[in-house]
C-alpha positions in Angstrom: 0.3 0.0 0.2 2.7 2.9 0.4 6.0 4.9 -0.8 9.7 4.4 0.2 13.1 6.4 -0.9 15.3 3.7 -0.4 17.9 4.1 2.5 21.2 3.5 1.6 22.8 1.0 4.2 24.2 4.3 6.2 21.6 6.2 5.5 19.0 7.4 8.5 17.1 9.5 6.0 13.8 9.0 4.3 11.9 11.1 1.8 8.3 11.0 2.3 6.3 13.0 -0.4 3.1 14.3 -0.4 0.7 16.2 -2.8 -0.4 19.9 -2.7 -4.2 19.8 -1.8 -5.6 20.5 -5.2 -9.3 21.5 -4.3 -9.1 25.2 -5.0 -7.8 24.6 -8.5 -9.2 23.6 -11.7 -9.1 20.0 -12.4 -8.4 19.8 -16.1 -7.0 16.2 -16.4 -3.8 17.8 -17.4 -1.3 16.8 -15.0 1.3 19.2 -16.0 0.0 21.6 -13.9 2.3 22.7 -11.3 0.3 23.6 -8.9 -1.1 20.1 -8.1 2.4 18.5 -8.4 3.3 16.9 -5.4 5.4 18.6 -2.5 7.9 16.7 -0.9 9.4 17.0 2.6 11.8 15.3 4.8 11.5 13.0 7.5 13.9 10.4 9.1 14.2 6.9 10.6 14.7 7.6 14.2 17.8 6.8 15.5 17.7 8.1 19.3 15.9 5.3 21.0 14.2 7.7 23.2 12.0 8.4 19.8 10.7 5.0 20.3 9.8 4.7 24.0 6.4 5.9 25.5 4.3 7.6 26.6 3.0 9.5 23.6 2.5 13.2 24.1 -0.4 14.2 25.2 -3.3 15.6 22.8 -4.0 19.3 23.7 -7.8 19.5 25.0 -8.6 15.7 25.4 -10.1 13.9 28.3 -10.8 10.1 29.1 -14.4 9.2 28.2 -17.2 8.4 25.9 -17.8 6.6 23.0 -16.3 7.7 19.8 -18.0 6.3 16.5 -16.8 5.5 12.9 -19.5 4.8 10.4 -18.4 2.8 7.2 -20.7 1.1 4.4 -18.6 -2.0 3.8 -17.0 -4.3 6.3 -13.4 -4.6 6.8 -12.1 -7.3 4.3 -9.9 -8.8 7.0 -9.1 -8.2 10.7 -6.6 -11.0 10.9 -3.0 -9.3 10.6 -1.3 -11.2 8.5 -4.2 -11.1 5.8 -4.9 -7.0 6.2 -3.8 -5.0 3.0 -6.7 -2.4 3.0 -6.7 1.7 4.4 -9.4 1.0 6.7 -8.0 -2.4 8.2 -4.8 -1.1 8.9 -6.1 2.1 10.6 -8.5 0.3 12.9 -5.9 -1.9 13.9 -3.4 0.7 14.9 -5.7 0.9 18.0 -5.7 -3.1 19.1 -2.4 -4.5 17.3 1.0 -3.3 17.3 4.1 -3.8 15.1 7.8 -4.1 15.5 8.2 -0.6 14.2 5.4 2.3 13.4 5.1 5.5 11.8 4.8 8.1 14.2 2.8 10.9 12.1 1.6 14.3 13.8 -1.3 15.0 11.3 0.7 18.1 10.3 3.3 16.4 7.9 5.8 15.7 10.2 6.5 11.4 10.3 9.2 9.7 12.1 9.3 5.8 11.5 9.9 4.5 15.3 10.4 1.2 17.1 7.0 0.1 18.3 7.0 -2.9 19.9 10.7 -3.1 19.0 13.2 -0.9 21.2 14.1 0.9 18.2 14.1 0.7 14.3 16.4 -2.6 14.0 19.9 -2.6 14.2 22.0 -3.5 11.0 24.3 -6.0 12.0 27.0 -6.1 9.4 26.3 -2.4 7.9 25.1 -4.3 4.6 21.3 -4.6 5.0 21.6 -8.5 5.1 21.5 -9.3 8.7 19.1 -7.4 10.8 18.4 -7.3 14.7 15.2 -6.5 16.6 14.7 -6.4 20.6 11.4 -6.1 22.0 10.6 -3.6 24.8 10.2 -4.9 28.1 6.6 -4.7 29.4 5.0 -5.5 26.3 1.8 -7.7 26.7 -1.4 -9.5 25.1 -4.8 -8.6 26.4 -4.6 -11.4 28.9 -1.2 -10.2 30.5 0.9 -12.5 28.9 4.2 -11.0 27.7 4.8 -10.8 24.2 7.9 -12.6 23.3 10.0 -12.7 19.9 8.8 -16.2 19.0 5.4 -14.6 18.8 6.3 -12.3 16.7 8.1 -15.1 14.6 5.0 -17.0 14.9 2.9 -14.1 13.0 5.5 -14.0 10.2 5.6 -17.9 10.0 1.9 -18.2 9.4 1.7 -15.5 6.7 3.5 -18.0 4.5 0.6 -20.2 4.6 -1.6 -20.1 1.3 -4.6 -19.9 3.2 -3.6 -16.9 5.2 -3.5 -14.7 1.9 -3.9 -10.9 1.0 -1.6 -9.4 3.3 1.9 -8.1 2.4 4.5 -10.3 1.2 7.5 -8.5 1.4 8.9 -10.0 4.4 8.4 -13.5 3.1 9.5 -12.6 0.0 12.9 -11.7 1.3 13.1 -14.6 3.5 12.5 -16.6 1.0 14.7 -14.6 -1.5 11.9 -15.7 -4.0 8.9 -13.8 -5.2 7.3 -17.2 -4.9 8.2 -17.3 -1.3 6.2 -20.5 0.1 7.4 -23.0 -2.4 9.8 -24.4 0.1 8.5 -23.4 3.8 4.7 -23.0 3.4 4.2 -22.0 6.8 3.7 -23.7 10.5 0.0 -25.5 9.3 1.6 -27.2 6.4 5.6 -27.5 6.9 4.9 -28.7 10.4 7.4 -26.4 12.0 7.3 -22.7 12.9 10.6 -22.0 12.0 11.1 -20.0 9.0 14.3 -20.0 7.4 16.5 -16.8 7.6 14.4 -15.8 11.0 15.9 -16.6 14.1 14.3 -16.3 17.5 17.6 -15.7 19.7 15.9 -15.2 22.9 12.7 -14.3 24.5 13.3 -10.7 23.3 15.6 -11.0 20.3 14.7 -11.5 16.7 17.2 -11.8 13.9 16.5 -11.3 10.2 19.0 -13.0 7.5 18.7 -12.2 4.2 20.6 -13.4 0.9 20.4 -10.1 -0.6 20.4 -6.5 1.0 17.1 -4.9 2.2 17.9 -1.3 3.4 13.8 -1.4 3.6 13.2 -3.7 6.4 12.5 -1.3 8.9 9.5 0.2 6.6 8.2 -3.1 5.8 8.1 -3.9 9.6 5.5 -1.3 10.3 3.1 -3.5 7.9 0.8 -6.0 10.0 2.8 -8.9 8.9 5.2 -8.4 12.1 1.8 -8.5 14.5 2.5 -11.1 17.0 0.1 -13.7 17.5 0.1 -16.3 20.2 0.5 -19.7 18.6 -2.1 -21.1 21.3 -4.7 -18.7 19.9 -4.3 -19.2 16.2 -7.3 -20.0 14.8 -6.2 -20.1 11.2 -8.5 -18.8 8.9 -10.9 -18.0 11.8 -8.5 -15.6 13.2 -10.5 -12.7 11.4 -13.3 -13.4 14.2 -11.1 -12.8 17.1 -7.9 -11.4 16.8 -5.7 -11.4 20.3 -4.9 -7.5 21.2 -1.6 -6.3 21.9 -2.7 -2.4 21.5 -4.7 -0.3 23.8 -7.8 -1.6 22.9 -9.2 -5.1 22.6 -12.3 -6.5 20.6 -15.6 -6.8 23.0 -17.7 -7.5 20.0 -17.4 -8.2 16.3 -20.7 -8.8 14.3 -20.0 -9.4 11.0 -21.4 -6.5 8.3 -22.8 -4.7 11.4 -20.5 -3.8 14.1 -16.9 -3.7 15.6 -16.9 -2.6 19.3 -13.5 -2.0 21.1 -12.9 -1.4 24.7 -9.8 -0.6 26.6 -7.1 -3.2 27.3 -6.1 -2.9 30.6 -2.9 -5.1 30.0 -1.5 -2.3 27.3 1.0 -0.1 29.0 1.3 3.4 27.5 4.7 3.9 28.4 6.3 1.2 25.9 4.0 3.0 23.0 5.6 5.7 21.5 2.5 6.5 19.1 -1.3 5.6 20.4 -3.3 6.8 23.3 -6.5 5.4 24.6 -8.9 8.6 25.5 -12.3 7.0 24.2 -14.0 4.2 26.6 -14.9 2.6 23.2 -14.6 3.0 19.8 -17.5 1.5 17.8 -17.7 1.2 14.2 -21.0 0.9 12.9 -21.2 -0.7 9.0 -24.0 -0.3 6.7 -25.0 3.2 6.2 -23.5 4.5 2.8 -21.3 7.5 2.5 -24.4 9.7 2.0 -26.1 8.6 5.0 -23.0 8.6 7.2 -21.9 12.2 6.3 -25.5 13.5 7.1 -25.7 12.0 10.5 -22.3 13.4 11.5 -23.1 16.8 10.2 -26.2 16.7 12.1 -24.8 15.3 15.0 -27.9 14.3 17.1 -27.3 11.6 20.1 -24.4 9.2 19.6 -23.7 10.5 16.2 -21.8 13.9 17.7 -19.2 11.7 18.3 -19.4 10.0 14.8 -16.8 10.1 12.2 -18.3 9.7 8.5 -15.1 7.3 7.5 -16.2 6.6 4.1 -15.8 10.3 3.1 -18.2 13.1 1.7 -20.1 12.0 -1.4 -20.6 14.3 -4.4 -24.3 15.3 -3.6 -22.8 16.8 -0.2 -19.4 18.4 -1.4 -20.7 22.0 -2.3 -22.8 21.8 0.9 -19.6 20.9 3.1 -17.6 23.1 1.3 -19.5 26.2 1.6 -20.4 25.7 5.7 -17.7 27.8 7.0 -19.0 26.9 10.7 -17.8 23.3 10.5 -13.9 24.3 10.8 -11.9 21.9 12.2 -15.0 19.0 11.7 -13.9 19.3 8.1 -10.8 16.5 7.5 -9.2 17.2 3.9 -5.8 16.1 3.0 -4.2 14.5 -0.5 -3.7 10.8 -0.1 -1.1 8.8 -1.8 -3.2 6.5 -3.5 -4.2 6.1 -7.5 -7.5 4.4 -8.8 -6.9 2.0 -11.8 -9.3 0.6 -14.0 -7.7 -2.6 -14.1 -7.5 -5.1 -17.0 -7.2 -9.2 -16.5 -4.6 -9.6 -19.1 -4.7 -13.2 -18.9 -8.5 -12.9 -20.7 -7.9 -9.4 -22.2 -4.5 -10.3 -24.4 -4.5 -8.3 -27.2 -2.8 -5.0 -26.4 -4.5 -2.6 -28.6 -7.8 -3.6 -27.0 -6.2 -2.4 -23.9 -4.8 1.2 -25.5 -8.4 1.4 -26.8 -10.2 0.8 -23.4 -7.7 3.6 -21.9 -8.5 6.0 -24.7 -12.2 5.6 -24.3 -12.7 5.8 -20.5 -14.0 9.0 -19.4 -12.0 9.4 -16.3 -13.3 12.7 -15.4 -17.0 11.3 -15.4 -15.7 8.7 -12.7 -14.1 11.3 -10.5 -17.0 13.5 -10.5 -19.2 10.9 -9.2 -16.9 11.0 -6.1 -17.0 14.8 -5.3 -14.6 16.2 -8.4 -11.7 18.0 -8.0 -12.4 17.8 -3.9 -11.8 14.3 -4.1 -8.8 13.6 -6.5 -7.1 14.8 -9.7 -6.9 12.9 -12.9 -3.6 11.3 -13.8 -2.1 9.1 -16.4 0.9 7.2 -14.3 1.3 4.3 -12.8 2.8 6.1 -9.8 1.3 8.9 -7.2 2.9 12.1 -7.5 3.6 11.4 -3.9 6.2 8.8 -4.9 10.0 9.7 -4.9 11.1 10.3 -8.9 7.6 9.9 -10.2 7.5 11.9 -13.7 4.5 12.8 -15.5 5.8 11.8 -18.8 3.6 12.4 -22.1 0.1 10.7 -21.8 0.4 7.8 -24.4 -3.5 7.4 -24.3 -4.6 10.7 -24.3 -8.2 10.7 -24.7 -8.8 14.1 -23.1 -10.4 13.8 -19.4 -13.8 12.5 -21.0 -12.1 9.9 -23.4 -12.0 9.6 -27.0 -14.2 7.1 -28.6 -13.4 7.9 -32.1 -9.7 6.9 -31.2 -10.5 4.1 -29.2 -12.8 2.5 -32.3 -9.7 2.7 -34.6 -7.8 1.0 -32.3 -10.7 -1.8 -32.0 -10.7 -1.9 -36.2 -14.3 -2.8 -36.1 -14.3 -5.4 -33.3 -17.3 -5.5 -30.9 -15.1 -6.7 -28.0 -17.5 -7.9 -24.9 -16.3 -6.8 -21.4 -17.3 -8.2 -18.2 -16.9 -5.4 -15.4 -17.0 -6.6 -11.9 -18.2 -3.7 -9.8 -18.9 -3.2 -5.5 -22.5 -3.3 -4.8 -21.7 -0.3 -2.8 -22.7 3.6 -3.4 -19.7 3.9 -4.9 -19.9 0.9 -7.5 -23.2 1.7 -8.2 -22.2 5.0 -9.2 -18.8 4.8 -10.9 -20.1 1.7 -13.0 -22.6 3.4 -15.0 -19.5 6.1 -16.5 -16.9 3.1 -17.3 -20.3 1.1 -19.0 -21.4 4.2 -20.8 -17.8 5.4 -22.1 -16.7 2.1 -23.0 -20.0 1.3 -25.2 -19.4 4.7 -26.7 -16.2 3.4 -28.2 -17.9 0.2 -29.5 -17.4 -2.5 -26.4 -20.2 -4.3 -25.5 -20.1 -4.2 -21.6 -22.1 -6.3 -18.8 -21.9 -5.1 -15.4 -22.0 -7.5 -12.4 -22.2 -6.0 -9.1 -20.9 -8.1 -6.0 -20.8 -7.5 -2.6 -18.0 -5.6 -1.0 -16.3 -8.5 0.8 -15.9 -10.7 -2.4 -14.8 -7.8 -4.4 -11.0 -7.7 -3.7 -10.7 -11.3 -2.8 -12.3 -12.4 -6.4 -10.0 -10.1 -8.3 -7.2 -11.2 -6.5 -8.0 -15.0 -7.5 -6.2 -16.1 -10.5 -8.7 -17.2 -13.2 -11.7 -15.0 -12.2 -14.4 -14.5 -14.6 -14.1 -11.0 -15.1 -12.2 -8.6 -17.7 -12.2 -5.2 -15.8 -12.5 -4.0 -12.3 -11.7 -0.8 -10.1 -9.0 -1.2 -8.1 -6.5 1.4 -6.0 -3.2 1.3 -4.1 -1.1 3.2 -2.4 2.5 2.7 -1.5 3.7 0.9 1.7 6.3 3.6 2.1 7.6 6.6 -0.3 9.2 4.6 -2.9 8.1 2.9 -6.3 9.7 -0.1 -5.0 6.6 -1.1 -3.0 4.2 -0.4 -6.1 5.9 -1.3 -9.4 7.2 -4.6 -8.1 4.3 -5.4 -5.9 1.5 -4.7 -8.7 3.4 -5.6 -12.1 6.0 -8.1 -11.3 4.2 -11.2 -13.2 6.9 -13.8 -11.4 4.9 -13.1 -7.9 1.6 -14.4 -9.6 -0.1 -17.3 -7.7 -3.4 -19.0 -7.5 -5.0 -16.3 -4.8 -4.0 -13.6 -3.0 -2.4 -11.7 -5.8 -1.9 -8.0 -5.8 -1.1 -7.6 -9.0 -4.7 -8.2 -9.9 -4.1 -7.1 -13.7 -2.4 -10.7 -13.8 0.3 -8.6 -15.9 3.5 -10.5 -16.6 6.5 -9.2 -19.1 10.2 -10.8 -19.2 11.4 -7.4 -20.4 9.4 -5.9 -17.4 10.3 -8.1 -14.9 14.2 -7.9 -16.3 13.8 -4.2 -15.6 12.4 -4.3 -12.0 15.5 -6.7 -11.2 17.9 -4.0 -12.7 16.3 -1.1 -10.6 15.9 -3.1 -7.5 19.4 -3.5 -7.2 20.8 0.4 -7.8 22.1 2.3 -5.2 19.3 4.4 -3.1 19.8 7.6 -4.9 19.9 6.5 -8.2 16.7 4.4 -8.0 13.5 6.7 -8.2 14.1 8.1 -11.5 14.6 4.6 -13.1 11.5 3.4 -11.4 9.6 6.7 -13.1 11.2 5.0 -16.8 9.4 1.4 -15.9 6.2 3.3 -15.2 6.6 4.8 -18.6 7.4 1.6 -20.1 4.9 -0.4 -18.8 2.3 2.0 -19.9 3.4 2.8 -23.3 4.3 -0.9 -24.4 1.7 -2.8 -22.4 -1.4 -0.5 -20.9 -2.2 -3.1 -18.3 -4.6 -0.8 -16.4 -5.9 2.5 -17.0 -4.9 5.2 -14.2 -7.6 7.4 -13.4 -7.3 9.5 -10.5 -5.1 10.4 -7.5 -7.3 10.4 -4.0 -7.8 13.4 -1.9 -9.1 12.2 1.5 -12.4 14.5 2.1 -14.7 13.8 5.1 -16.4 15.2 8.4 -16.9 14.5 11.9 -19.5 15.2 14.5 -19.2 18.3 16.8 -17.6 16.1 19.7 -14.8 14.5 17.8 -11.3 15.8 18.6 -7.8 14.5 18.0 -8.9 12.4 14.4 -6.1 13.0 11.7 -5.7 11.7 8.2 -2.5 9.6 8.4 0.1 10.5 5.4 0.5 6.6 5.1 -2.8 5.6 4.9 -4.5 8.8 3.6 -7.2 7.6 5.8 -8.7 8.6 9.0 -6.7 7.6 12.3 -7.8 7.5 16.0 -4.8 7.0 17.9 -5.1 11.0 19.2 -8.6 10.8 18.9 -11.2 12.1 21.7 -14.3 12.8 22.6 -15.4 16.1 23.6 -17.6 16.6 27.0 
């Protein structure tokens, strides 16, 4: 999901890029507008262990008590940390599980990678990024008071090798296996019968050692992802772990009713003195699942009863954008920030093999129409590059399929050469899907395609798209780099050697030998040289293959009730996070 500026073995600096807010400038679809270009700022990997110590600095005006509510239309795809790879899932998990490292974000553009369960961001033992040592803090515990040990973190990583525990990040597994198909040898504790992952050593109760065949200087960033969440082996219910995750954070799961609600209550065995990031101001955090973005936003604006302490998590719908922007009395209740994520129309290359057909789709698509359904320029800006402009080295090369913001059906027809190509479009059966699908369908049909829209429930959409051999030709997907670099976008989404039967991030099922070779070449470049070279790979993929159609880069835009304080939009997720949140009296 996020970005990186690859760090050299001796470097402590990370460039985090963020884009300037574009809601006040005209969105013409021309990404050469300098006012809409991403702005870069610097942040660091913490080198002082004190930065990784708790407690987190108190939030001005915050008081304990009350119930914070978040309202969202569709349930989380997964709560099992090793299977979680969505914005909302990772954002809510910050409140009940912990990772070895974590991004400390103050909501003002200052971001610091610190140790979370670990005492620091890791020791590069031989200064070659091949051997890393992590030592756990004293006093970190599970919700039942059991001390968290290095073996629990190692077990969480081990279970992520299992084919059935799919859908989560795979960086650590691939690096330990030195193979993009990471479970060809070690297959996880259920299948291989051992918890011991080759390359991962539990040196003692508090010490983990990672040994890689190749340098991986990005390990501190990768360990901020939920792959490194500790899981007690005795309480691992395998694929049922989604239903009841064991807490290591400030809250624990009190109740989870699928498609209805998630209720968190304080975890009495969480020690704030070990946590540099989180608070536990509300007594409870309740996620209400079901209301669409319109209903949620209207309820937060009205603020009746419990809704005064509610966050409309699905963001402001197009129908309410003007009202929210015009109401200056809302003040800090409106949260708006550029996000590092890009929406694509993914094309299933296993099914749509003719590059001219894919190019025709790119010319035909009404990108402005899709964006308009989500609020127009308040919600994002059009793009034609695979990489978000928050990515180090990203370049706005000339659009190879410039059909204008609303598409060029005549150019698409020319490429089709009289063919009447049938396309099956999988769309989410949500407000988002019902708003965007007709725009996609109509713009492609104007170009001569025969489009059949099939709506599926949100919970089925991503797992279906991630399953190779699925019966769909096109679907909308989005991606944000896991840390500010293309290494957490291009190899993840377009290295076809990683494709497996399920759990694929490469949902376009794209695989090209020359692209794979370029991925290998750029992956081995010195840190300072890689950014512009990744941009060249981006351009090569689009100009030569068009495996997807980039549509727009997100802005996060949401409202809260009048009693909500401390909620911020994460630089990492581009989503609301709650570790500073409190309920006003």
